[in-house]
NUGUNU-626478 format. One line per 4 residues: number of its first residue (from 1); their letters; for each residue x, y, z of N, C-alpha, C. Coordinates in steps of 0.001 Angstrom, whole numbers. Atoms other than C-alpha are relative to their C-alpha. Layout:
N
NUM = a = X Y Z X Y Z X Y Z | ...
END
This chain:
101
1 = mlrf = 1015 -815 -95 184340 94488 84803 386 1599 -684 | 53 -1472 497 184057 97996 82665 -436 813 1050 | 750 -972 -960 183565 100906 85021 -298 1578 -968 | 181 -1088 737 182043 104094 83395 -163 1352 897
5 = pgcl = 463 -1073 -917 181841 107702 84853 -1140 164 422 | 1369 -136 -476 178885 108099 87087 -422 -1147 170 | 775 1277 -367 178156 104493 87411 319 -599 1312 | -337 568 -1400 178084 102422 90481 890 -1376 -458
9 = adqs = -1167 883 242 180956 100003 90977 -673 -1608 -556 | 564 1694 132 178475 96582 91011 -891 14 -1351 | 659 166 1388 177001 97486 87588 1041 -639 -897 | -844 414 1219 178244 95482 84541 35 978 -1227
13 = aasl = -118 -811 1149 179295 97050 81222 -1013 -119 -951 | 1052 285 1077 176570 95294 79456 -1404 752 398 | 1454 -801 -425 173689 97102 81430 333 1364 -459 | 125 -1621 680 172866 100633 80377 308 591 1188
17 = cqpk = -808 -798 -1165 174899 102770 82596 -536 1159 132 | 511 -1338 -169 172952 105824 83736 813 567 803 | -599 -717 -1023 174744 108481 85671 -956 206 1161 | 932 -415 -1386 173450 109375 89164 -330 1332 -261
21 = inpq = 276 -1571 40 171560 112469 88784 -669 393 1567 | 420 -689 -1434 171053 114570 92119 -1528 359 -394 | 1553 -286 114 166961 114882 92384 37 1366 82 | 146 -1531 -310 167556 118455 93647 298 745 -1457
25 = vlaq = -345 -391 941 169491 119226 90604 -1062 -201 -1254 | 1000 261 917 166825 117586 88385 -1083 769 110 | 945 -853 -160 164242 119595 89952 248 1297 -294 | -249 -1023 65 165795 122591 89702 106 491 -1663
29 = srka = -53 -186 1431 166511 121888 86016 -1344 12 -912 | 1308 -329 606 162812 121355 85205 -507 1348 424 | 750 -1294 -297 161888 124323 87031 661 1234 -957 | -615 -1030 1009 164327 126437 84946 -600 -167 -1379
33 = sgst = 356 333 1293 163179 124879 81733 -1578 530 17 | 1263 -289 -104 159526 125422 83006 -230 1633 158 | -145 -1524 54 160359 129043 83698 520 714 -1436 | -261 -480 1150 161956 129367 80386 -1140 -66 -964
37 = gnri = 1360 218 715 158846 127971 78758 -1020 1190 173 | 812 -1060 -311 156707 130453 80636 453 1369 -587 | -310 -1332 240 159000 133308 79878 -249 101 -1812 | 249 -107 1555 158873 132473 75938 -1428 155 -440
41 = akql = 1700 -340 -126 154822 132206 76457 -163 1243 100 | 311 -1501 -425 154782 135610 77846 509 624 -982 | -853 -851 1117 157245 136889 75196 -1048 -169 -1427 | 731 168 1054 155026 135423 72475 -1514 851 250
45 = eqqq = 1101 -656 -50 151701 136774 73937 69 1338 -112 | -261 -1277 595 153248 140093 74013 123 494 -1338 | -244 -312 1456 154259 139998 70640 -1626 79 -817 | 1087 269 383 150781 138712 69688 -837 1212 94
49 = nqlr = 858 -812 -512 149209 141525 71723 495 1388 -972 | -531 -1290 801 151482 144213 69977 -266 96 -1566 | 643 252 1168 150423 142564 66633 -1245 606 -177 | 1265 -241 -97 147088 142954 67501 -378 1308 -136
53 = hlmq = 84 -1490 -179 147497 146534 68431 432 989 -1349 | -440 -1179 1451 149295 147609 65153 -779 -413 -926 | 1278 98 1137 146442 145908 63030 -996 908 344 | 1321 -1031 -413 143852 147792 65012 347 1457 -391
57 = mrqq = -446 -1139 144 145932 150782 64544 -90 247 -1700 | 195 -117 1370 146315 150272 60799 -1512 -23 -563 | 1451 70 299 142602 149530 60473 -604 1365 212 | 754 -1400 -120 141713 152878 61942 753 1105 -884
61 = edel = -650 -1008 952 144424 154755 59833 -710 -198 -1329 | 606 279 1403 142706 153160 56826 -1355 858 76 | 1146 -657 -143 139259 154431 58116 -91 1362 149 | -88 -1379 46 140484 157795 58520 323 670 -1122
65 = rqqq = -442 -424 1184 142085 157847 55272 -1203 0 -778 | 1341 -267 700 138645 157102 53704 -1028 1104 466 | 1193 -1267 -328 136830 159556 55655 552 1315 -648 | -511 -1181 472 139259 162197 54664 -171 53 -1518
69 = ekle = 404 -147 1352 139004 161169 50997 -1466 270 -448 | 1478 -240 119 135169 161256 51376 -278 1396 198 | 281 -1527 -368 135210 164876 52935 991 841 -1077 | -911 -740 1041 137680 165901 50211 -1079 -126 -1347
73 = leqq = 788 197 1109 135377 164677 47536 -1522 733 137 | 1069 -919 -224 132203 166529 49095 561 1229 75 | -425 -1520 11 134268 169601 49367 41 460 -1450 | -101 -231 1570 135119 169436 45682 -1434 143 -583
77 = qeqq = 1360 -66 713 131311 168776 44759 -727 1305 495 | 742 -1165 -633 130252 171803 47100 560 1291 -810 | -617 -1102 776 132899 174054 45234 -758 97 -1396 | 432 64 1310 131627 172934 42026 -1425 706 -251
81 = dvcv = 1456 -484 -275 127819 173447 43021 116 1482 186 | -244 -1355 -260 128909 176877 44191 401 770 -1466 | -407 -419 1265 130555 177732 40613 -1266 -1 -716 | 1154 98 1028 127553 176503 38770 -1125 1206 369
85 = fvca = 908 -886 -394 125298 178760 40827 376 1418 -176 | -507 -1252 429 127355 181712 40361 -155 183 -1431 | 38 -80 1484 127910 181138 36704 -1722 192 -451 | 1503 -248 127 124054 180761 36606 -704 1298 11
89 = icvc = 451 -1235 -543 123228 183917 38353 940 1027 -1207 | -704 -878 1104 125914 185758 35828 -795 -119 -1411 | 692 78 1515 124238 184517 32781 -1373 652 4 | 1423 -479 -168 120664 185441 34140 105 1736 -38
93 = lyvc = -254 -1549 -58 122210 189140 34848 294 470 -1245 | -361 -643 1457 123830 189300 31512 -1325 -176 -933 | 1100 66 929 120570 188127 29863 -1010 1278 219 | 690 -1216 -452 118705 190642 31806 319 1337 -388
97 = vcvc = -618 -1194 593 120993 193396 30923 -358 300 -1284 | 32 -16 1539 121038 192840 27386 -1484 165 -540 | 1449 -151 488 117252 192482 26958 -676 1448 688 | 848 -965 -293 116293 195347 29086 727 1339 -555
101 = v = -451 -1347 608 118908 197956 27370 -332 -322 -1460
END
């Protein structure tokens, strides 16, 4: 009869010989792998939350950029309107002065 490490003496070589595992060690191993899984799940959740936060920040940044561009265009339009108004007044004054003189 062949003997393998961890096998009982009365088992034959032909049988599948499984080493004896201490149930406490097995329970600790399962608990450790469970806590590892929980830790990985928590890390994944944190990363997803960070990604969600970054995407919200980027969306807010895009919205602010669009608002700024809109305000700049409005300001340019107002400046052009003022220039047109001033030019119209100047032309009217010039015509009035030329006609009256």
